[in-house]
Steps between C-alpha positions, in 0.01 A plus 500: 500500500581674816288805608539778748287333758743201501787734599632566851713810543789536745600854568847536654472756764787436737761764400657732749498802272836632611505786242166650616474386873552864604187593322289220653349491857517154642364331190685276255572627150202343319263672755628844412177716489420621150175673402327410829593130503808294555668433156474125557114537530507673152689191372243260648220717353660482165522122518124489594435715184688236300264218623742354773307387795760341728808706614779383731716786653852374574599747797810543694605840658213627713270206381254584774425834331402335179275247664327747715408729199361224287309333788338834576451624148455205262495557125157396358492182303853389601608254756821621646736290722824618661786268538797640693862405455691399821829602330583659163464242224554703185238561234457147386544357845234734644260407217561118544442532880175707438370263246575198714351631811191628323384162418387611145529292201406717195546445147755765491680740739538878430796670685541859530660755730307704761717816438461517122245462232472479127143567389502281203227241569519128520327400173826518302716283737221265555448441124882424468485260801216312329725417210599137499864575481517732806547429876538852639474867386721804617329830435725789369468860430707663224675817613714748303730531810519185702804604718325451829388144431636168378356413152381175336663320213300289255541325167286593192216284617474677834664221694691612815872458453631690803522822704720787446639715777410858531646707220418820318294500178175354394372158602201290617494535874404206718153610642539261784169333392525123442228258402570132502318159529457344840718200396822707504491518880658154480798643307610772742859475618527398879735775617380797711516795462400459137457766233281469186753686292826350592375158644173371361491622139865398416431151653183467309656597168780246572253218561263570210218709647339687213491875586372776291509884523187699452591859446258791484524876527310568815497746794764381756585623843749389754474683834854407622647843484404834647456628139275218380304502823427865441355404166278235631194727582477609137553145374206376702286786408572446134495124472318339804269727697214495248483123447639370838393765743150368600 
């Protein structure tokens, strides 16, 4: 049975943040200051609170800003490594590059974005991953209005069947948090750039990889727009500051 100390997290922190770049001052989007710290640091602190001890940051735009920050202000109890992209590789390509360069061989990989967070905990997805008929788990958040996001499609048993494009109405939003066994690295498509949603997951479904959805109502924030970035301070104060602020 896999436990949290057997998981290495890769945080995708290479985005340009074109929609909020005018609000940032020479920092990449995940490093946007929120409640006295970069948002990315809050993500790492949240992982520390979940028992994750090894974190790899996949960086791109202004990678040196991220590396300088975590070298100067390490998060207690977490070993953080930065792996920059030489060129844009896509979400899955960036993850694969970071995982390969890190030299890590954990029991499982946790992938999440550095500019969003669902405060849902890892116990649920890990319990699903430990089922004998599951290779990977995609976390989702039910929303009454999912118009801003793509949603997840699943069968009655919670097995992933596909992704739906952005559309009005209720749905289970892809939280961008993926947990899968280390062996699946051998089953990544070779092309680059490579996306999880349009490249890896469809390929895995076609080749028999067993993926399940774990959906839970949870506080969720994506700082990708000026409106959502403005909500970040209150989000951190409500859901992260007390447990992840030390």
